C-alpha positions as a Markdown table, in Angstrom:
| # | Residue | x | y | z |
|---|---|---|---|---|
| 1 | Met | 0.0 | -0.2 | 0.1 |
| 2 | Thr | 1.1 | 3.4 | -0.8 |
| 3 | Thr | 0.5 | 6.9 | 1.0 |
| 4 | Glu | 1.5 | 8.4 | -2.2 |
| 5 | Arg | -1.2 | 10.8 | -3.1 |
| 6 | Ala | -1.9 | 11.1 | -7.1 |
| 7 | Thr | -4.8 | 12.7 | -8.8 |
| 8 | Ile | -7.9 | 10.8 | -8.9 |
| 9 | Glu | -9.5 | 9.7 | -12.5 |
| 10 | Pro | -12.8 | 11.2 | -12.1 |
| 11 | Asp | -15.9 | 8.9 | -12.7 |
| 12 | Thr | -18.4 | 10.4 | -15.5 |
| 13 | Lys | -19.8 | 7.3 | -16.1 |
| 14 | Asp | -23.8 | 7.2 | -15.7 |
| 15 | Trp | -24.5 | 4.4 | -13.1 |
| 16 | Thr | -28.4 | 4.3 | -13.8 |
| 17 | Trp | -28.0 | 1.3 | -15.8 |
| 18 | Val | -27.2 | -1.2 | -12.4 |
| 19 | Leu | -31.1 | -0.6 | -12.0 |
| 20 | Glu | -31.5 | -2.9 | -14.8 |
| 21 | Thr | -28.9 | -5.2 | -14.6 |
| 22 | Ser | -26.5 | -6.7 | -12.3 |
| 23 | Cys | -23.0 | -5.1 | -11.9 |
| 24 | Pro | -20.5 | -7.1 | -13.6 |
| 25 | Asp | -18.1 | -5.8 | -11.0 |
| 26 | Cys | -19.6 | -5.9 | -7.4 |
| 27 | Gly | -22.1 | -8.5 | -8.3 |
| 28 | Phe | -24.9 | -6.1 | -7.2 |
| 29 | Glu | -28.6 | -7.3 | -7.9 |
| 30 | Pro | -31.4 | -4.8 | -8.2 |
| 31 | Gly | -34.3 | -7.2 | -8.8 |
| 32 | Ala | -33.2 | -8.7 | -5.5 |
| 33 | Val | -33.4 | -6.0 | -3.2 |
| 34 | Asp | -36.4 | -5.7 | -0.9 |
| 35 | Arg | -37.4 | -2.0 | -0.9 |
| 36 | Ala | -38.7 | -2.9 | 2.9 |
| 37 | Thr | -35.1 | -3.7 | 4.4 |
| 38 | Leu | -33.2 | -0.6 | 2.5 |
| 39 | Gly | -33.2 | 0.9 | 6.3 |
| 40 | Ala | -31.6 | -2.3 | 7.5 |
| 41 | Ala | -29.6 | -2.7 | 4.9 |
| 42 | Ile | -27.9 | 0.9 | 5.0 |
| 43 | Arg | -27.6 | 0.4 | 8.9 |
| 44 | Glu | -25.2 | -3.2 | 7.9 |
| 45 | Asp | -23.3 | -1.7 | 5.3 |
| 46 | Ala | -22.4 | 1.0 | 8.2 |
| 47 | Asp | -21.2 | -1.6 | 10.6 |
| 48 | Phe | -19.1 | -2.8 | 7.8 |
| 49 | Trp | -17.3 | 1.1 | 6.8 |
| 50 | Thr | -17.0 | 0.9 | 11.0 |
| 51 | Arg | -15.2 | -2.1 | 10.8 |
| 52 | Val | -13.1 | -0.8 | 7.6 |
| 53 | Leu | -12.2 | 2.0 | 9.2 |
| 54 | Asp | -10.4 | 0.4 | 12.6 |
| 55 | Asp | -7.9 | -1.0 | 10.6 |
| 56 | Pro | -4.8 | 0.6 | 10.3 |
| 57 | Arg | -4.3 | 0.7 | 6.9 |
| 58 | Ala | -7.8 | 2.6 | 6.2 |
| 59 | Gly | -5.4 | 5.8 | 5.4 |
| 60 | Ser | -3.5 | 3.7 | 2.7 |
| 61 | Arg | -4.1 | 3.8 | -0.7 |
| 62 | Pro | -3.7 | 0.8 | -2.4 |
| 63 | Ala | -2.5 | 2.8 | -5.4 |
| 64 | Pro | -1.6 | 6.5 | -5.9 |
| 65 | Ala | -4.5 | 6.9 | -7.9 |
| 66 | Val | -7.4 | 5.2 | -6.2 |
| 67 | Trp | -8.8 | 6.0 | -3.1 |
| 68 | Ser | -7.8 | 4.8 | 0.2 |
| 69 | Pro | -10.6 | 2.5 | 2.3 |
| 70 | Thr | -11.0 | 6.4 | 4.6 |
| 71 | Glu | -11.8 | 8.3 | 1.4 |
| 72 | Tyr | -14.2 | 6.1 | 0.2 |
| 73 | Ala | -15.9 | 6.0 | 3.6 |
| 74 | Cys | -16.1 | 10.2 | 3.4 |
| 75 | His | -17.4 | 9.4 | -0.2 |
| 76 | Val | -20.2 | 6.6 | 1.8 |
| 77 | Arg | -21.1 | 9.4 | 4.4 |
| 78 | Asp | -21.5 | 12.2 | 1.5 |
| 79 | Val | -23.7 | 9.7 | -0.2 |
| 80 | His | -25.6 | 9.1 | 2.7 |
| 81 | Arg | -26.6 | 12.9 | 3.2 |
| 82 | Val | -27.2 | 13.5 | -0.5 |
| 83 | Phe | -29.6 | 10.8 | -0.5 |
| 84 | Ala | -31.3 | 11.8 | 2.7 |
| 85 | Gly | -32.0 | 15.3 | 1.2 |
| 86 | Arg | -33.1 | 13.5 | -2.3 |
| 87 | Val | -35.6 | 11.2 | -0.2 |
| 88 | Glu | -36.7 | 13.9 | 2.0 |
| 89 | Arg | -37.7 | 15.4 | -1.3 |
| 90 | Leu | -39.5 | 12.6 | -2.8 |
| 91 | Leu | -41.7 | 12.7 | 0.1 |
| 92 | Thr | -42.5 | 15.8 | 0.7 |
| 93 | Glu | -42.5 | 17.4 | -3.1 |
| 94 | Asp | -44.0 | 16.5 | -5.9 |
| 95 | Asp | -41.8 | 15.6 | -8.8 |
| 96 | Pro | -38.6 | 17.4 | -7.5 |
| 97 | Leu | -35.4 | 18.2 | -9.8 |
| 98 | Phe | -32.5 | 16.9 | -7.8 |
| 99 | Asp | -29.5 | 19.5 | -8.5 |
| 100 | Asn | -26.3 | 17.6 | -9.6 |
| 101 | Trp | -24.0 | 16.4 | -7.5 |
| 102 | Asp | -19.9 | 16.4 | -8.2 |
| 103 | Gln | -18.7 | 13.6 | -5.9 |
| 104 | Asp | -15.4 | 14.4 | -7.6 |
| 105 | Glu | -15.8 | 18.0 | -6.8 |
| 106 | Thr | -16.9 | 17.2 | -3.4 |
| 107 | Ala | -13.5 | 14.4 | -2.8 |
| 108 | Val | -11.5 | 17.9 | -3.4 |
| 109 | Ala | -13.2 | 20.5 | -1.4 |
| 110 | Glu | -13.8 | 18.1 | 1.7 |
| 111 | Arg | -10.1 | 16.8 | 1.5 |
| 112 | Tyr | -11.1 | 13.7 | 1.6 |
| 113 | Asp | -6.9 | 12.6 | 1.3 |
| 114 | Leu | -6.7 | 14.4 | 4.9 |
| 115 | Gln | -9.5 | 13.4 | 6.8 |
| 116 | Arg | -8.8 | 10.3 | 9.3 |
| 117 | Ala | -10.8 | 7.3 | 9.9 |
| 118 | Ala | -11.9 | 8.4 | 13.4 |
| 119 | Gly | -13.3 | 11.4 | 12.7 |
| 120 | Val | -15.2 | 10.0 | 9.7 |
| 121 | Arg | -16.5 | 6.8 | 11.4 |
| 122 | Pro | -19.1 | 9.0 | 13.7 |
| 123 | Asp | -20.3 | 11.1 | 10.7 |
| 124 | Leu | -20.7 | 8.1 | 8.5 |
| 125 | Val | -22.6 | 6.0 | 11.0 |
| 126 | Ala | -24.9 | 9.3 | 11.8 |
| 127 | Ala | -25.4 | 9.9 | 8.1 |
| 128 | Ala | -26.2 | 6.2 | 7.6 |
| 129 | Glu | -28.8 | 6.4 | 10.4 |
| 130 | Ala | -30.7 | 9.6 | 9.1 |
| 131 | Val | -31.3 | 8.1 | 5.6 |
| 132 | Ala | -31.8 | 4.4 | 6.8 |
| 133 | Gly | -34.3 | 6.5 | 8.9 |
| 134 | Trp | -36.2 | 8.1 | 6.1 |
| 135 | Tyr | -36.4 | 4.5 | 4.1 |
| 136 | Asp | -37.9 | 2.9 | 7.0 |
| 137 | Arg | -40.6 | 5.9 | 7.4 |
| 138 | Val | -41.8 | 5.5 | 3.8 |
| 139 | Asp | -45.2 | 4.2 | 3.6 |
| 140 | Asp | -46.6 | 1.7 | 0.9 |
| 141 | Asp | -47.9 | 4.0 | -1.4 |
| 142 | Gln | -44.8 | 6.4 | -1.3 |
| 143 | Trp | -42.6 | 3.9 | -2.9 |
| 144 | Glu | -43.7 | 5.5 | -6.5 |
| 145 | Arg | -43.4 | 9.1 | -5.5 |
| 146 | Pro | -41.0 | 10.3 | -9.0 |
| 147 | Gly | -38.4 | 12.5 | -9.0 |
| 148 | Arg | -36.0 | 13.7 | -11.5 |
| 149 | Arg | -32.1 | 14.2 | -11.5 |
| 150 | Ser | -30.8 | 17.1 | -13.5 |
| 151 | Asn | -29.8 | 14.8 | -16.7 |
| 152 | Gly | -33.3 | 13.8 | -16.8 |
| 153 | Ser | -32.8 | 10.1 | -15.6 |
| 154 | Leu | -36.2 | 9.4 | -13.3 |
| 155 | Phe | -36.7 | 7.9 | -10.0 |
| 156 | Thr | -38.9 | 6.7 | -7.6 |
| 157 | Val | -38.2 | 6.1 | -4.2 |
| 158 | Glu | -37.7 | 2.9 | -4.6 |
| 159 | Thr | -35.6 | 3.6 | -8.0 |
| 160 | Leu | -33.7 | 5.7 | -6.0 |
| 161 | Gly | -33.2 | 3.0 | -3.0 |
| 162 | Arg | -31.9 | 0.5 | -5.1 |
| 163 | Tyr | -29.2 | 2.9 | -6.7 |
| 164 | His | -28.3 | 4.2 | -3.2 |
| 165 | Leu | -27.6 | 0.7 | -2.0 |
| 166 | His | -25.9 | -0.4 | -5.1 |
| 167 | Asp | -23.2 | 2.5 | -4.6 |
| 168 | Leu | -23.0 | 1.1 | -1.3 |
| 169 | Val | -22.5 | -2.6 | -2.0 |
| 170 | His | -20.1 | -1.1 | -4.8 |
| 171 | His | -17.6 | 0.6 | -2.6 |
| 172 | Arg | -17.7 | -2.5 | -0.3 |
| 173 | Trp | -16.2 | -4.1 | -3.3 |
| 174 | Asp | -14.2 | -1.4 | -3.9 |
| 175 | Val | -12.1 | -1.8 | -0.7 |
| 176 | Arg | -12.4 | -5.4 | -0.4 |
| 177 | Trp | -8.6 | -5.9 | -0.2 |
| 178 | Ile | -8.6 | -4.6 | 3.2 |
| 179 | Met | -11.2 | -6.9 | 4.8 |
| 180 | Ala | -9.1 | -9.5 | 3.0 |
| 181 | Gly | -6.1 | -9.4 | 5.3 |
């Protein structure tokens, strides 16, 4: 592992395809997600990240241009924050249009590369709990409430939850090396 810091290549892919088919990298299966378990799945994922952040290697990048587990945890924390806001808007507004979120700009502005695991851990857990609570409160007749991303992609509360969960599963896959020992 290396601590040398190199520029991370921005991710410009449109990942909405993961709502239709399994992810060839992490194996996420969108059709296997039970919407009623989204909150529990997010909490379980937060438990995974607390274990990762306890590892002394959490701040080390596996390669200069690949995020460290702590940097990924910062991203996961911020994903939870963004999605909490989006779920809230889906449940309280009619067909909201979501602002674009530039995850790479956030990583630079928030200095993910300088954050420490001990500081990230409680914020990630709190953000996970907040968004899990939103999913837990969704009534049966609210799962199909629509909203749109800035590029026009249509989401419902349910598909947004699946999209959100893929992000978490995928980043667990990204840091699988640290849990392998």
